[in-house]
N, C-alpha and C positions, 0 to 999 in steps of 0.2 A: 592674425584674421580679425577683421572688425566686425562687431556684432551690431544687432538693431540697439542694444543698450549702449554702447558705446556711440552709435551716431545720435541718439537721442540726446544724450548728454553733451555732445558736442554742439548740437543745434541749440539747446537751452542755453548752454555757456555764451553763445553767440547773441542768443536774445537778452542774456543778462539776467536771467531768472532761474528760480529752483524748479524742482519737477514736483508734482504731485503724483505719488506713489499709492496706488488703491489696494487694499487686500480684502478679498472675499474667499470664503470657503467654496470650492468647486463643488456643484452639485446642491447647493443650498438655495431653496428648500427642496428643490428637485432639479433634475437635469436641464429640462426645457426652459425653465424660469430662470435658472442659474445662467444658462447661455444667453437668455435675452437680456440680463442685467449686464453681464460682461460686454455684450455688443454694444450696451449704450454707455459704457463708460468713458471711451476716448471723445465722443462727442459732448459728453457733459463736462470734461476738462481734465481726465486723467491721463497723464504723461507716460506712465507705465503702469502694468497691472501684475499684482502678485497674486495667484490662486493657491488657497490651501489644499494639500493632498489629505484628504479625510483619514484620521487614524484614531483607533480606539483608546489610545493612552497618551494624549498630548500634554506632555508634563510641564511645558512652559506657558501654555496658554490658560487665560483667565477663563471664567464661566461662560461669557459670551461666545467665545470662539470654540470651547469645548463642546457646546450645545449646537452651534453651527456644524461641527463636524459630525455629530450624532444624528442630526437631521439629515445630513446628505448621506451617511451611511445606512439611515434607515429607508431612504428613498432609492437605495439600490447604487449609490456611486461608489465606484471603484477606480483603480489606476487607470484601466483601459478606458473607462468612460471619462475620466479627467483629460486623458490626452485626445480622446473623441471631441471633446468640447473645445480644446486649443486647435484642433484641426479645423472644427466647423468655424471657429472665429476667423481663421487665418483666410476663409474663402472670401471675406470682404474687408479684411484689414491685415495688409502685409508690413505695416509699419510700427505699430504699437509693440513695444517690447513686453513679453510675458515671462514670468518668472515663477516657478514652482516652487512653494514653500511649504516645510514640514519636517518629518521624520524619516530616518534612513529605513525604518523596518519595511513600510510598504514598497520601497525601491528594491530592498534587498529581496523581498519576497518575489517580486516581478523578475528578478534578474537584472544585476546592473548593466551587462552588456546589452541585453534586450531592451531595457528600459532606456539607455543612451539612444540607442537606434531608434526607437519609436518615437521619443520625445523630440529628437532632430527631425524627424521626418513630420512630426505633427506641427511643428513651428515654435517650440520651446527655446527661449533665448538664454536662461539662466537657472540656477538652482540655489536655495537656501536652505540648507539641512542642518537644523539646530542643535542635533545631539551627535554630529561628528567633529571632533576637535581637530587641529591641526595634526596632533599625533598620528591621526587615522587618514591622512591624505590620501594613501595607496588604496583605500577602499572605494573612494566614490570621486574625490576631488581631482585627482590627476587624471584618472580616466575621462572624466567630464571636460577638463581643460583641452586635453588631447583630441576630443570629439567635437570642440568647437563651442563649447558653452562657457558663459561666464559663471564661476563659482564664487558667490558672494557671502562673505563672512560677517558674522556679528561680533561688534565690541560694545563693551558695557561700561558702566561707571566703575566697576572693579578691574576692569583692563588696564593694569599700570603699564609703565614704560618698559619695564623688563618683559611682559608677556605680549605687548603690542606688535613687536617684530614677528612673532610666530603667527599671529593672527593675520597679519598682512602678507605673509610670504607668498601664498598662492592664491590669494584674493583677486578677483578681476571685476569689471562691470563698476561696481560702487562698494563701499564699505557702509554696512547698515548699523548705525550707532543706537542702541538701545537705551532710551533716555532715562529711564527709571529701573531700580533694582527691583525684582520680583516679576510676577506673571503679566501676561498682556491685559491691558485694559484697568490695571489696578490703581493708578494714580497719574495726576497731571504732570507733565514735565516742568522743572525748573528751568526757563529760558535761560539765565544768565549763566547756569551751571552748564547747560547744554552747548552754549555758543564757546565757553572755554574748552569743553572736551573736543568740540569740532576742530577748533584751531590746533589742539594737540595732536589729534589724528592726523590732519592736513599737514603739519610739519614734517610727518613720517612717510607721506603717500602722496601722489598726484591724483589718485582716484578721488571720484566724486563721493561724498560723505551725506548719506540720507540718515534722516532721524525719524524715529518710529516708537511705539509704546506711548499710549496716553493722549495722543493727539485727538481731540474731538471737535473742536469748533473752528471756525474760519479765523477767529482771532489768534487762537493758538498756531494755527497753519502759518499765519502771516509772520508772527513773532519768530518761529522757528526758521521760517525761509529767508529771513534777514541774514542769518549766518551759516545755512547750510545749504548743501546742493540739492537737497530733496526733503520733502516732508512725506512720512509714510502714514495713513490712516487705515486702521483695519477694525478695531472693536466698535468704533462710532458705526461703521458701515453694516458690519454684522448685526449689530443691535438695532438698526433702522430695518434690515430685512426681517428680524425675528418680530418687532414690534408692527409690523404691516401684514402680518400673517391673519389668516382667519382663526376662528376659535378651535378649528380642527387641524391646525397647523399647516394648512396649505395656503399657496399664495392667493393674493386677491389681486383687483385691478390697480390697486394703490402700491403694491410691492416694488415695481420696477421703478416706477415715477417717484417714489419717496427716497430710493438710493440715489437716483440720477439728480435729484435736486439737492440733496446733500453734497454730492460730488461738485455741483456746480458753486454751490456757497464755498466750499473748501478751496476751490479752483481759484475763485475771485480773491480769497484771503491770500494765497501763495502768490498769486499775479500782483497783488498789491504790495507786496513786501519792498521794503527800502533795504537794497541790497547793501551789506557792509563787508561782504566777505573779501571783496579784492583789496580792502585796506588792511587784512591780516597777515 
């Protein structure tokens, strides 16, 4: 079964460029403004969209994304509203892939079977569930693959050649390479080390490899895009939402525009990369 994610990466390969993958927390700072921001992403240059599923205990997330999740929860965001946001987005965009990213607890609480049914109906294409290792594939990964989702796994700097086959075994859509050891937004990636890591992963899989954690500027995005199939930007976008809220924590007229402006800048960086991937 070919998914929107598969089709998007195939099209980008034909174009000879990497993808810009944008992450934002669903429901941040509130449902309506979150929806408006997400709707603006493709036109601004996002090729794929990751939406965070708000959760009270996001252990792998840095302060920026933790705060975004808390803002969303405070504004009433939950799994039903996250799926409603995707469904509303799909009314005008049936091409841009959407991946839900987060932790297993909210999915488990919703009910796995019901979640997969409702997420498929809403127009979700893929899942990244950071706290379910390959040893737990029967919990969600295998049912999700059977239901037609891409299940995207994380590889990290500590994923050695012995562990990598297990990480790749049931992965589809793309591989998400975490460029730094630690929480999101904690450090800038070393582009030389990242390029070598991407080469190592691509020797083991034909899947696209996208790189995230720590990418904040167009220059960093351009450097990463020279050797990877995609660049994931999250904390920088979430920080932009936060820094353009009013004193009371609510959205202002500048909030949506500021996020779109940053995505445009990042998109230019990705599109300006000199691709060296074909030579590896």
